C-alpha positions, 0 to 999 in steps of 0.5 A: 292838344297844344295850339301852335304859337304866334309868328310875327314877320316884320318887313324892316325897321324896329330896334335894329334901325333905332333902339329907341323904337319900340312899338312892334317890340311892345306888341310882341311882348304883349302876346305873352301872358307873363309880367316879364317874358323871356326873350331870346335874340338870334343874331345869326344872319348878321354874323352876330354883329356886335352893334346889332346885339347892343341895339337889342339890349338897348331896346329890350332892357328898357321894357318889361322882359328878360332879354338874352341872346345865343351865339354860334360863332363863339363858345356856344351855350347849351341851346336846348335849355335856353330855347325851352326857357324862352317865351319869345324867340326874335331872329335878326336880319342878314343872310338867310341862307347862311343863317339856316345852314348854321341853324341846321348844323346845330339842330336849332331848326328842330328846337324852333319847331318844338318851340312853335308847337309848344305855343311860343312866340317866334318873330323877327325882321327881314331874314328873321321874317322870311325864315318861318315860311315855305319860301322867302325872297332873299338877297343872300346872293350879291348878284340878285334876289332869289327864292330860298326854301325856308323852315315851312312853319307857315305856308306860302312865300314872304318878301320883306322890304317890299317898298324900301328896296326898289328892285323888290316889287318888280322882282317878285312880280317877275318871279310870280309870272315865271312861277319861280316863286309861289304866292304869298306875302309882301311886307313893307318896312315898318309893317308886320304880319301876325300868324296865330296857330298857323293861320293869318291873323292880322297885318300891323303898321308901325311906321306911317305909310307901310303896308302888307300885300298878299301877292298872287297871279291870275291869268298871268297877271299879278294880283296885289291884295292890300291888307287891312292894317292894324295901326300901332 
């Protein structure tokens, strides 16, 4: 029986902010036992922002891999063949709710589950981090942060940008206390979670001072468990 793949959930930062930054990107490529892995970028959540796609190629074209991307808002290629060929699927940030709606319409959610069950590497930043979990904390609505049911490949909740955006931490604490969100992971920008075969594996720091926390409640009190970090 095949083992499930890797999930790398990045709290913020990386090539989207600076295409010259490649610490977490190199880490992801290193998970594939292949000289030049195929990495496919899904910029759906940003409405396929052209600058974001340029940054992806600016970063990954300088590394040992074969980069490509999938569009849904222009003429869409046969996505099943591209996903089957991919070793790594990288999901960009943006509006998670809109992204998941588009994916489901194209049945990409089912292709991603198949890829995961085949042992492929699924990863991404912000929207591309939370989409793999049961529940994500998202700013898809302009008015406030909300919970969103996601793909459920990984159990628990995930919140990105934990220390970058001032409303994140108090909002997560409030949601936990009111039981609006389930316990789970809070990830700073410059940090990432690594799951392997559906189980927590390690927490990664690629910007100084960035951390991962497991957040839960005990007797109506929020518990923030700061994880041991692997520094890149």
